[in-house]
N, C-alpha and C positions, 0 to 999 in steps of 0.2 A: 504494500500500500504506500503510495507516494505521500510524503508529508509536504504541506505548504510551507514555503519559506517565510519566516517572519519578515515583515517589511517595516523599515524605519523611515518616517517622513521628516526630511530636513530641508528647509528653504525651498519647498516645492519640488525637491528632487527625491525620488524614491530609491532607497538603497536597500538591497537585500542583506539580511543579517548573516547569510552564508554565501560563500563565493559561488559565482556562476561557472559551471563547467561547460565548455564548448566542445561539442562533438563534431568533427569535420568529416565529411564524406566527399570523396572525389570520384568522378564518374567519367568514363569514356566508353561508350557503347556497352553500358552496364544494365540494360533494360531487364535482363533475366535475373539479376541479383539485387537490384535496388530496393525492391519491396522488403526483402530479408534484412538488408542493411538498415533501412529506416525503422523497421520493427525492432531491431536490436537496439538502436539508439533510443527509441521511445521507451523501451523496457528498463532503462537504467533507473535505479532507485534514488539517485541523488536528488535532493529537493529543488535544486535550481539548475536546470539544464537547458541549453540552447543547441539547436542543430543547424549547422551551416553546411550547405552542399554546393559544390562547383561542378558544372558539366563542361567538359573540355571539347566542345563542338562535336558531340556524338551525332552519328548518322542514323541511329535507331530511335526508339521512343524514350530514351533516358531523360531528356529535357522536359518532355511533357509530364512524365511521372513526377519529377521534382517540382515542377510548377503547380501541379495539382495538390501538393502537400501544404496546407495552410500553416502548419506549425514549423516549417523549415524556411530559413533564409537561403534563397537560391541565387546563385550567380551563374550566368550562362556565358561562356567564352565564345566569341564569334569564329575563332579558328583554333585548331589544335596546335599547341606549342610544346 
C-alpha cells in the first residue's frame, strides 16, 4: 500500500517531506516491453515517485504508448542519436 507523502507549505511552495525518487525509462522501438517497464515503475512503494521517459525516435508505437500515460513525463526525440 502506497503511503502519501507529507506535504509542507512554505511561501506558496509545496515541499515534500520525503525526497522524490525519479525513475527514468529510455525507449527505442520498445513497444513490446514498455507496458512491463511502466508497470514496474508504478509498482514501486516509495511514497514520492516520478516517472520520466524518453523515446529516442522509435519507429514503432513506443511514443504513442508513452504519450498515453498521464502519470509519466514524456520527452520525444525527433531523431535517434
